[in-house]
C-alpha positions as CSV (number, residue, x, y, z in Angstrom):
1,M,23.9,35.6,0.8
2,S,21.5,34.1,-1.7
3,E,22.4,32.0,-4.7
4,T,20.7,29.5,-7.0
5,L,20.2,26.2,-5.3
6,R,22.2,23.6,-7.2
7,F,21.6,19.8,-7.1
8,E,23.8,16.8,-7.5
9,A,22.3,14.6,-10.2
10,F,21.7,10.9,-9.9
11,S,24.0,8.4,-11.6
12,S,22.7,5.0,-12.4
13,M,24.6,1.9,-11.2
14,V,23.2,-1.3,-12.8
15,E,24.4,-4.7,-11.8
16,P,25.0,-7.2,-14.7
17,E,22.3,-9.6,-13.2
18,F,19.7,-6.9,-14.0
19,W,20.4,-7.2,-17.7
20,S,20.0,-11.0,-17.5
21,G,16.7,-10.4,-15.9
22,L,15.7,-8.0,-18.7
23,A,16.6,-10.6,-21.3
24,H,14.4,-13.2,-19.6
25,H,11.6,-10.6,-19.3
26,K,11.8,-9.8,-23.0
27,L,11.8,-13.4,-24.1
28,H,9.3,-14.9,-21.7
29,S,7.0,-12.1,-20.6
30,A,7.0,-9.0,-22.7
31,R,7.8,-10.4,-26.1
32,L,6.5,-7.8,-28.5
33,D,4.7,-5.8,-25.9
34,T,6.3,-2.4,-25.4
35,A,4.0,-1.2,-22.6
36,R,6.0,0.1,-19.6
37,T,7.0,-2.4,-16.9
38,L,7.4,-1.7,-13.2
39,V,10.9,-2.3,-11.8
40,R,12.5,-1.2,-8.6
41,G,15.7,0.6,-7.6
42,E,17.1,2.1,-4.4
43,F,19.4,4.7,-3.1
44,S,21.1,5.4,0.2
45,G,22.6,8.4,1.9
46,G,25.7,9.7,0.2
47,R,29.1,9.2,1.9
48,R,32.6,10.3,0.9
49,H,35.3,7.7,0.7
50,A,38.5,7.9,2.7
51,V,41.6,7.8,0.5
52,R,44.9,7.5,2.3
53,G,47.9,9.4,1.0
54,N,51.6,8.8,1.7
55,S,53.1,9.6,5.1
56,A,53.4,13.2,4.3
57,E,49.8,13.6,3.1
58,P,46.7,13.3,5.3
59,T,43.8,11.0,4.5
60,Q,41.4,12.7,2.1
61,R,37.6,12.1,1.9
62,L,36.5,12.1,-1.7
63,A,33.0,12.6,-2.9
64,V,31.4,9.8,-5.0
65,P,28.4,10.2,-7.4
66,A,24.9,10.0,-6.1
67,R,24.0,6.4,-7.0
68,L,20.7,4.9,-7.8
69,R,21.2,1.1,-7.8
70,V,19.3,-1.3,-9.9
71,N,20.0,-5.0,-9.6
72,Q,18.5,-8.4,-10.1
73,G,16.1,-7.7,-7.2
74,A,14.5,-5.0,-9.3
75,W,12.3,-7.7,-10.9
76,E,11.3,-9.4,-7.7
77,A,10.8,-6.1,-5.8
78,A,8.4,-5.0,-8.5
79,Q,6.2,-8.0,-7.6
80,G,6.2,-7.0,-4.0
81,N,9.1,-9.1,-2.8
82,T,11.1,-6.1,-1.4
83,Q,14.5,-6.9,0.0
84,Q,16.4,-3.6,-0.1
85,Q,19.6,-2.8,1.8
86,A,19.4,-1.5,5.3
87,G,19.0,2.3,5.3
88,A,18.2,2.3,1.6
89,V,15.1,4.0,0.1
90,G,13.2,2.0,-2.5
91,V,11.8,3.7,-5.6
92,N,9.7,2.7,-8.5
93,G,11.1,2.6,-12.0
94,Y,9.3,2.3,-15.3
95,L,11.0,0.3,-18.0
96,H,10.2,1.2,-21.6
97,N,11.8,-1.6,-23.6
98,T,11.6,-1.2,-27.4
99,N,11.6,-3.9,-30.1
100,T,14.1,-2.4,-32.5
101,I,17.1,-0.1,-32.2
102,E,15.4,2.4,-34.6
103,E,12.4,2.5,-32.2
104,F,14.8,3.1,-29.3
105,K,16.5,6.1,-31.1
106,K,13.2,7.6,-32.3
107,R,11.3,7.4,-29.0
108,D,10.2,10.9,-27.9
109,K,12.3,11.4,-24.8
110,G,10.7,14.7,-24.0
111,E,7.2,13.1,-24.0
112,L,8.4,10.4,-21.6
113,L,9.7,13.1,-19.2
114,R,6.6,15.2,-19.5
115,D,4.3,12.2,-18.8
116,A,6.4,11.3,-15.7
117,G,6.3,14.9,-14.5
118,A,2.5,15.0,-14.9
119,E,2.3,11.8,-12.8
120,I,4.4,13.3,-10.1
121,L,2.2,16.4,-10.0
122,E,-0.9,14.3,-9.9
123,A,0.5,12.3,-6.9
124,I,1.3,15.6,-5.1
125,R,-2.1,17.1,-5.7
126,S,-4.0,14.0,-4.8
127,G,-2.1,13.6,-1.5
128,R,-0.7,10.2,-2.5
129,A,2.8,11.5,-2.4
130,T,2.3,12.7,1.2
131,Q,1.4,9.2,2.2
132,T,3.9,7.5,0.0
133,P,6.9,9.8,-0.6
134,E,8.7,7.5,-3.0
135,L,6.2,8.6,-5.7
136,L,8.2,11.8,-5.8
137,W,11.3,10.0,-7.2
138,P,10.4,7.6,-10.0
139,F,13.0,6.8,-12.6
140,L,12.6,5.9,-16.2
141,L,14.7,3.3,-18.2
142,L,14.4,3.4,-22.0
143,S,16.1,0.3,-23.4
144,F,16.7,-2.0,-26.4
145,A,18.0,-5.5,-25.8
146,D,19.9,-7.0,-28.7
147,L,19.6,-10.6,-27.5
148,K,21.7,-12.0,-30.4
149,K,24.7,-10.1,-29.4
150,Y,23.8,-9.5,-25.7
151,H,24.2,-5.8,-26.2
152,F,21.9,-3.6,-24.0
153,Y,21.2,-0.1,-25.2
154,H,19.8,2.0,-22.4
155,W,19.2,5.5,-21.1
156,F,18.1,6.4,-17.5
157,A,16.1,9.4,-16.6
158,F,15.3,10.8,-13.2
159,P,12.3,13.1,-13.8
160,A,12.5,16.4,-11.8
161,V,9.8,19.1,-11.9
162,T,12.0,22.2,-12.0
163,A,11.3,25.7,-10.8
164,D,11.7,28.8,-13.0
165,P,12.6,31.1,-11.3
166,P,14.8,28.7,-9.4
167,D,14.7,28.1,-5.6
168,M,17.4,29.9,-3.8
169,A,19.8,28.9,-1.0
170,T,19.8,31.8,1.4
171,E,22.7,30.6,3.6
172,A,25.7,28.5,3.0
173,P,25.0,24.8,3.7
174,A,26.1,23.9,7.3
175,P,27.2,20.4,8.5
176,L,24.7,18.9,10.7
177,S,27.4,18.4,13.3
178,S,27.8,22.2,13.6
179,F,24.0,22.8,13.3
180,V,23.2,20.9,16.5
181,S,24.2,22.2,20.0
182,R,25.6,19.0,21.3
183,S,27.3,15.9,19.8
184,S,24.9,13.7,21.7
185,D,22.1,15.2,19.7
186,L,23.4,13.5,16.6
187,E,23.4,10.2,18.5
188,H,19.8,10.8,19.5
189,L,18.8,11.6,16.0
190,L,20.2,8.3,14.7
191,T,18.5,6.4,17.6
192,T,15.2,8.1,16.6
193,F,15.6,7.0,13.0
194,A,16.6,3.5,13.9
195,G,13.4,3.1,16.0
196,S,11.0,4.2,13.2
197,S,10.4,3.7,9.5
198,V,10.4,7.3,8.4
199,C,13.9,7.1,7.1
200,A,13.1,4.2,4.8
201,Q,10.3,6.3,3.3
202,G,12.9,8.8,2.1
203,A,11.3,12.0,3.4
204,F,10.3,13.3,6.8
205,V,9.5,16.4,8.9
206,A,11.5,17.1,12.0
207,R,11.7,19.6,14.9
208,Y,14.9,20.1,16.8
209,Y,14.8,21.4,20.4
210,P,18.3,22.7,21.3
211,S,17.4,23.3,24.9
212,N,16.0,19.8,25.5
213,V,18.9,17.6,26.5
214,D,17.0,14.4,27.0
215,N,14.7,14.5,24.0
216,P,16.0,17.0,21.4
217,W,14.4,15.5,18.3
218,R,10.9,14.8,17.1
219,V,10.7,13.1,13.7
220,G,7.7,12.0,11.7
221,P,6.4,11.2,8.2
222,L,5.2,14.0,5.8
223,S,1.7,13.2,6.8
224,E,2.4,14.7,10.3
225,W,3.4,18.1,8.9
226,S,0.9,20.0,10.9
227,E,1.7,18.2,14.2
228,I,5.5,18.7,13.8
229,Y,6.2,21.5,11.4
230,G,3.0,23.5,11.5
231,S,2.7,27.2,12.4
232,D,1.2,26.4,15.8
233,K,4.6,25.0,16.8
234,A,6.5,28.1,16.0
235,E,6.7,29.4,19.5
236,D,7.7,26.3,21.3
237,G,11.4,27.0,20.9
238,G,12.1,24.3,18.4
239,I,13.6,24.6,14.9
240,A,11.4,23.0,12.1
241,L,13.1,21.1,9.3
242,L,12.0,19.3,6.2
243,G,14.2,16.3,5.6
244,F,15.0,13.7,3.1
245,V,17.5,10.9,2.6
246,D,20.2,12.6,0.5
247,P,22.2,10.4,-1.9
248,S,24.7,13.2,-2.6
249,S,28.1,13.3,-1.0
250,H,28.9,16.8,-2.3
251,S,29.8,19.2,0.4
252,T,27.4,22.0,-0.6
253,R,24.9,20.5,-3.2
254,P,21.9,18.4,-2.0
255,G,20.9,15.4,-4.0
256,W,18.4,15.2,-6.9
257,P,15.4,14.0,-4.8
258,L,15.2,17.5,-3.2
259,R,13.9,19.0,-6.5
260,N,10.6,17.1,-6.3
261,M,10.5,17.5,-2.5
262,L,10.4,21.3,-3.1
263,T,7.7,20.9,-5.7
264,W,5.7,19.0,-3.1
265,L,6.3,21.7,-0.6
266,R,5.3,24.6,-2.9
267,H,2.0,22.8,-3.8
268,C,1.0,21.3,-0.5
269,H,2.3,23.9,1.9
270,P,2.6,27.2,0.1
271,E,2.9,29.1,3.4
272,A,6.3,27.6,4.0
273,T,8.5,29.9,1.8
274,N,11.7,29.8,3.8
275,V,12.6,26.4,5.2
276,N,15.5,24.5,6.7
277,I,16.3,21.4,4.7
278,L,17.9,18.5,6.5
279,C,19.9,16.5,3.9
280,F,20.3,13.3,5.8
281,R,23.2,11.2,4.4
282,D,24.2,9.0,7.4
283,T,22.0,6.0,6.6
284,A,25.1,3.8,6.7
285,L,25.5,4.6,10.4
286,L,22.0,3.2,11.1
287,A,23.1,-0.3,10.3
288,G,26.6,0.1,11.6
289,G,25.9,-0.5,15.3
290,T,26.5,1.8,18.2
291,V,28.9,4.8,17.6
292,D,30.1,7.1,20.3
293,S,29.3,10.8,20.1
294,A,32.9,11.9,19.3
295,T,33.3,9.5,16.5
296,L,29.9,10.3,15.2
297,V,30.8,14.0,14.8
298,Q,33.8,13.0,12.7
299,Q,31.8,10.6,10.5
300,C,28.7,12.7,10.1
301,E,28.1,13.7,6.5
302,S,24.6,15.3,6.7
303,I,24.1,19.0,6.0
304,V,21.4,21.6,6.6
305,V,20.4,24.0,3.8
306,R,18.2,27.1,4.2
307,V,16.0,27.4,1.1
308,N,13.8,30.2,-0.2
309,V,11.0,28.3,-2.1
310,T,9.6,29.9,-5.3
311,P,5.8,30.1,-4.9
312,V,3.6,28.3,-7.5
313,A,2.2,31.7,-8.6
314,S,5.6,32.9,-9.6
315,L,6.5,29.9,-11.8
316,T,6.8,30.5,-15.6
317,S,5.8,26.9,-16.2
318,E,4.1,24.6,-13.8
319,C,5.4,21.3,-15.4
320,Q,8.9,21.9,-16.7
321,V,10.7,18.6,-16.4
322,S,14.3,17.6,-16.8
323,G,16.3,14.5,-15.8
324,W,17.9,12.5,-18.6
325,E,21.2,11.1,-17.4
326,R,24.5,12.4,-18.8
327,N,27.4,10.1,-19.6
328,E,30.9,10.3,-18.3
329,K,31.6,13.2,-20.7
330,Q,28.5,15.1,-19.5
331,K,26.8,14.5,-22.8
332,L,23.1,13.6,-23.2
333,V,23.5,10.3,-25.0
334,P,22.4,6.8,-24.3
335,R,24.8,4.1,-23.1
336,I,25.5,0.5,-24.2
337,V,26.4,-2.5,-22.1
338,N,28.1,-5.4,-23.8
339,L,27.8,-8.6,-21.8
340,S,28.9,-11.1,-24.4
341,S,32.6,-10.7,-23.5
342,T,31.9,-11.4,-19.8
343,M,29.4,-14.2,-20.1
344,D,30.3,-17.9,-20.1
345,P,30.3,-19.1,-23.8
346,V,28.3,-22.2,-22.9
347,R,25.6,-20.0,-21.3
348,L,25.6,-17.7,-24.3
349,A,25.1,-20.8,-26.6
350,E,22.2,-21.9,-24.5
351,S,20.6,-18.5,-24.5
352,A,21.0,-18.2,-28.2
353,L,19.3,-21.6,-28.7
354,D,16.5,-20.7,-26.4
355,L,16.1,-17.3,-28.2
356,N,15.2,-18.8,-31.6
357,L,12.7,-21.1,-29.9
358,Q,11.1,-18.4,-27.7
359,L,10.6,-16.2,-30.8
360,M,8.1,-18.7,-32.0
361,R,5.8,-17.7,-29.1
362,W,5.9,-14.0,-29.9
363,R,3.6,-14.2,-32.9
364,L,3.3,-17.5,-34.6
365,A,2.7,-20.1,-31.9
366,P,2.1,-18.3,-28.6
367,S,0.7,-21.5,-26.9
368,I,3.4,-23.9,-27.7
369,D,4.9,-25.7,-24.7
370,L,8.6,-25.5,-25.3
371,A,9.5,-26.8,-21.8
372,K,7.7,-30.1,-22.6
373,I,9.7,-30.5,-25.7
374,A,13.0,-29.6,-24.0
375,G,12.3,-32.1,-21.2
376,T,11.6,-35.0,-23.6
377,R,14.3,-37.8,-23.5
378,A,15.0,-39.2,-27.0
379,L,16.5,-42.6,-27.8
380,L,17.8,-42.9,-31.3
381,V,18.2,-46.5,-32.5
382,G,20.6,-46.0,-35.4
383,A,23.3,-43.4,-35.7
384,G,23.6,-43.3,-39.5
385,T,22.3,-40.8,-41.9
386,L,18.8,-40.7,-40.4
387,G,20.1,-40.7,-36.9
388,A,22.5,-37.8,-37.5
389,Y,19.9,-35.6,-39.1
390,T,17.3,-36.5,-36.5
391,A,19.6,-35.6,-33.7
392,R,20.4,-32.2,-35.2
393,V,16.7,-31.3,-35.5
394,L,16.0,-32.6,-32.0
395,L,18.8,-30.3,-30.7
396,A,17.4,-27.4,-32.7
397,W,14.1,-27.9,-30.9
398,G,15.9,-27.6,-27.6
399,M,15.9,-31.2,-26.4
400,R,18.7,-31.8,-23.9
401,K,18.7,-35.6,-23.5
402,I,19.6,-37.6,-26.7
403,T,21.0,-41.2,-26.6
404,F,22.4,-43.1,-29.6
405,V,22.3,-46.9,-30.1
406,D,24.4,-48.3,-32.9
407,N,26.8,-51.2,-33.6
408,G,28.7,-49.7,-36.5
409,R,31.9,-47.7,-37.0
410,V,32.4,-44.5,-39.0
411,S,33.5,-45.4,-42.5
412,F,35.0,-43.1,-45.2
413,S,31.6,-42.8,-47.0
414,N,29.8,-41.5,-43.9
415,P,31.1,-37.9,-43.2
416,A,29.8,-36.6,-46.6
417,R,26.2,-37.9,-45.9
418,Q,26.0,-37.9,-42.1
419,P,26.5,-34.5,-40.5
420,L,27.7,-35.6,-37.1
421,Y,31.0,-37.1,-38.4
422,D,34.1,-35.8,-40.0
423,F,37.1,-37.3,-41.8
424,E,39.1,-37.8,-38.6
425,D,36.3,-40.1,-37.2
426,S,36.8,-42.5,-40.1
427,L,40.5,-43.1,-39.6
428,D,42.1,-46.2,-38.0
429,G,39.1,-48.4,-38.7
430,G,36.6,-45.7,-37.7
431,K,35.3,-44.7,-34.3
432,P,32.2,-46.4,-32.9
433,K,29.3,-44.5,-34.4
434,A,27.2,-44.1,-31.3
435,E,30.0,-42.7,-29.2
436,A,31.3,-40.4,-32.0
437,A,27.8,-39.1,-32.6
438,A,27.3,-38.3,-28.9
439,S,30.7,-36.6,-28.8
440,S,29.9,-34.5,-31.8
441,M,26.6,-33.4,-30.2
442,R,28.4,-32.2,-27.1
443,K,30.8,-30.2,-29.3
444,I,27.9,-28.6,-31.1
445,F,26.1,-27.8,-27.9
446,P,28.0,-28.5,-24.6
447,N,24.8,-28.5,-22.4
448,V,23.3,-31.5,-24.2
449,D,23.2,-34.7,-22.3
450,S,24.2,-37.1,-25.1
451,Q,25.5,-40.7,-24.7
452,G,26.5,-43.3,-27.2
453,I,25.7,-47.0,-26.6
454,Q,27.6,-49.5,-28.8
455,M,25.1,-52.4,-29.2
456,T,24.1,-55.0,-31.7
457,I,20.3,-55.4,-31.5
458,P,19.0,-59.0,-31.7
459,M,17.0,-59.4,-34.8
460,P,14.4,-62.0,-36.0
461,G,15.7,-64.2,-38.8
462,H,19.3,-64.0,-37.6
463,S,20.4,-67.1,-35.7
464,I,22.1,-67.0,-32.3
465,S,24.6,-69.6,-31.2
466,A,24.5,-71.2,-27.8
467,S,27.7,-69.3,-26.8
468,E,25.9,-66.0,-27.7
469,M,22.8,-66.6,-25.6
470,D,24.0,-64.9,-22.4
471,G,25.3,-61.9,-24.2
472,T,22.0,-61.6,-26.2
473,R,20.0,-61.7,-23.0
474,A,22.2,-59.0,-21.5
475,T,21.7,-56.9,-24.7
476,V,17.9,-57.3,-24.5
477,A,17.9,-56.3,-20.8
478,R,20.1,-53.3,-21.6
479,L,17.9,-52.2,-24.5
480,D,14.8,-52.7,-22.3
481,E,16.4,-50.3,-19.7
482,L,17.1,-47.7,-22.3
483,V,13.6,-47.8,-23.7
484,A,12.1,-47.6,-20.3
485,S,14.2,-44.5,-19.4
486,H,13.4,-42.5,-22.4
487,D,10.2,-40.8,-23.6
488,V,10.4,-41.3,-27.4
489,I,12.1,-44.0,-29.5
490,F,13.2,-43.2,-33.0
491,L,13.7,-46.3,-35.3
492,L,16.4,-45.2,-37.7
493,T,18.3,-48.4,-38.7
494,D,19.1,-49.7,-42.1
495,S,17.1,-53.0,-41.9
496,R,13.5,-53.9,-41.1
497,E,14.3,-56.7,-38.7
498,S,16.5,-54.4,-36.5
499,R,13.4,-52.3,-35.7
500,W,11.4,-55.3,-34.4
501,L,12.7,-55.6,-30.8
502,P,12.6,-51.8,-30.1
503,T,9.1,-51.8,-31.5
504,L,8.0,-54.5,-29.0
505,L,9.7,-52.8,-26.1
506,G,8.2,-49.4,-27.0
507,T,4.8,-51.0,-27.0
508,L,5.4,-52.7,-23.7
509,H,6.5,-49.5,-22.0
510,R,3.9,-47.4,-23.7
511,K,6.5,-45.0,-25.3
512,I,6.1,-42.8,-28.3
513,V,7.7,-44.7,-31.1
514,I,8.5,-43.0,-34.5
515,C,9.7,-45.0,-37.4
516,V,11.6,-43.4,-40.3
517,A,12.6,-45.3,-43.5
518,L,13.9,-44.3,-46.9
519,G,13.3,-45.5,-50.4
520,F,15.1,-44.2,-53.5
521,D,12.7,-41.3,-54.0
522,S,10.2,-41.9,-51.2
523,Y,10.2,-42.1,-47.4
524,V,8.1,-43.1,-44.4
525,A,7.8,-41.1,-41.2
526,M,5.1,-42.6,-38.9
527,R,4.3,-42.9,-35.3
528,H,3.3,-46.2,-33.7
529,G,0.2,-46.9,-31.7
530,M,0.3,-46.5,-27.9
531,Y,-1.7,-48.3,-25.2
532,A,-3.1,-46.1,-22.4
533,H,-3.5,-48.6,-19.6
534,D,-1.9,-51.9,-18.4
535,D,-5.3,-53.6,-17.6
536,D,-7.2,-53.3,-20.9
537,F,-4.4,-52.0,-23.2
538,E,-6.8,-49.4,-24.6
539,P,-4.8,-47.4,-27.2
540,M,-4.3,-43.8,-26.0
541,G,-6.3,-41.4,-28.2
542,A,-7.4,-44.2,-30.5
543,P,-10.5,-43.6,-32.6
544,K,-13.7,-45.7,-32.1
545,A,-14.9,-48.0,-34.7
546,A,-18.1,-46.9,-36.4
547,D,-20.1,-49.9,-35.3
548,S,-18.4,-50.6,-32.0
549,N,-17.6,-49.0,-28.7
550,E,-14.2,-50.6,-28.7
551,A,-11.1,-48.6,-29.5
552,V,-9.4,-49.2,-32.8
553,R,-5.7,-50.1,-32.3
554,L,-3.3,-47.8,-34.1
555,G,-0.9,-49.8,-36.1
556,C,2.9,-49.8,-36.3
557,Y,5.6,-50.2,-38.9
558,F,5.1,-53.9,-39.1
559,C,1.3,-53.9,-38.9
560,N,1.2,-52.2,-42.2
561,D,3.4,-54.8,-44.0
562,V,2.3,-58.2,-45.2
563,V,5.8,-59.6,-44.9
564,A,7.1,-60.7,-41.5
565,P,10.5,-59.5,-40.5
566,T,13.3,-61.8,-41.6
567,D,16.9,-61.8,-42.6
568,S,17.2,-59.0,-45.2
569,L,21.0,-58.7,-45.2
570,S,22.2,-62.2,-46.2
571,D,22.5,-63.2,-49.8
572,R,22.1,-59.6,-51.0
573,T,24.1,-57.7,-53.6
574,L,25.9,-54.5,-52.4
575,D,23.1,-52.2,-53.7
576,Q,20.6,-54.3,-51.8
577,Q,22.5,-54.2,-48.6
578,C,23.0,-50.4,-48.6
579,T,20.2,-47.8,-48.4
580,V,20.3,-46.4,-51.9
581,T,18.4,-43.1,-51.8
582,R,18.5,-39.5,-53.1
583,P,20.9,-37.6,-50.8
584,G,18.4,-34.9,-50.1
585,L,15.7,-37.2,-48.8
586,A,17.2,-38.1,-45.4
587,P,17.1,-34.5,-43.9
588,I,13.5,-34.2,-45.2
589,A,12.4,-37.5,-43.6
590,S,14.2,-36.8,-40.4
591,G,12.8,-33.3,-40.1
592,T,9.3,-34.6,-40.8
593,A,9.7,-37.2,-38.0
594,V,10.8,-34.7,-35.5
595,E,8.1,-32.3,-36.4
596,L,5.6,-35.1,-36.0
597,L,7.0,-35.7,-32.5
598,T,6.7,-32.0,-31.5
599,T,3.1,-32.0,-32.7
600,I,2.3,-35.1,-30.7
601,L,3.8,-33.6,-27.6
602,Q,1.5,-30.6,-27.8
603,H,-1.6,-32.8,-27.7
604,P,-3.4,-32.8,-24.3
605,Q,-2.7,-36.5,-23.9
606,G,0.9,-36.1,-25.0
607,G,1.0,-39.1,-27.2
């Protein structure tokens, strides 16, 4: 009996963590680069699953698809950190990630397969595949990651150099348990595999000696072909076999890796035209501990197939390649994975925020240090119009630690001009501004660490009674702690004198201080000077005077004004007490101040 040898195709099994790794790879490593990327996968011997029926029906053993597994470890394994399952065979995969869905659809799939087939043939002819059999089984992954929706379009291919005319099965496949003479020979084979690494390589040569009770098997890597399989061993009474780890659980069809194994055989050993193929499927038993011979016969899944190999000279095409994966309906179409419905909404929000920032690094600002910006702790003194807009821009830059200081409450005039408040915040006398602002920030982005501190800042020109002295000292101490625990201080209050104490404390603790102030149709957004050292108070990054070696001190908001801070709130009409300004000016001033900060943070001295 001779019939065309048929194979059980691979089926991809991708864990969700792999797609998260792909998103990270796209954002932080590949960006716009579409060059192929090495990933890793693995497969194990195929096994049927036992399914119990009712009392009247016996237990059935159902075949499952031949799986090639790809998980989060695919990225680490590609860097050499291999941690595959016991009994599994690791294989290289090549990720081709496109930048657009149109590029994904238009990519020449035939060219990808042909290139992979040519690499397989080159590995065979050079002898590299003999030393490293996993080169015979690469897989391809064509993908497009829509990181806004967390949709991953993908198509796996398992390139196989096919034979035309096809290889033929000259005998019906036989279970390994019936091929051997004794059940103990199965146990000896497992023991032999457990004591060597040939099974982990995925391919091997073997010789079975039925008459040798004590040592019936000799197994070795492909590189030991001549010692184990060669023609000089034909008269020693043993049966030569070419073996591989077979992911198929089909009763008669060997798995997909055999296709390229036969290609290796016809090129490297053309004299072997009729061979016994050991399709070893019992890798799970290697890690399962000791199994007695009787149980082993029942659990053994491996088969032996006799194959007539088509010689190279008889092939109509030397590099005819197939292998794109079919879907559940057996159609050659790509697949899509939608992770948005399974992911934590908070994590999705964080990923979406990071996405917009990381895109800056793809083309426009590849050297920008986003981690430094995100790790900056901001203290906003004032939670009014400037504070609200400043906080939103800081959040857009990815900052996760934002603290508000304010003594006011939300009034009915605030929600229209200050984007962190709504009408409900102004009811019942109004919520405390600092706390309401922090709560609004957490609603906008749950992962932000935002706090509101209700505090009246002591100001020059405003008298303090004796009964208020202790409370004022406590306020100063609390403000001092806040300034010391943050990296940048934004001065965003309505009056000049309320900025005085935070300015002094910012100078004392050598913090970045940025002052923003509004006029009717003008604004100021400036950074204060910063001293570099405690001993000499040399300003950090300060320019040198033209006629001196001493550093020129950078000024602050008050250094540039001839009027000392005093009480600017008493004896003022309503229009003088409020900040009367064009409504569109506050977001411009706040945005300018935050952009100034992010620029400062990119300086080598960081301030």
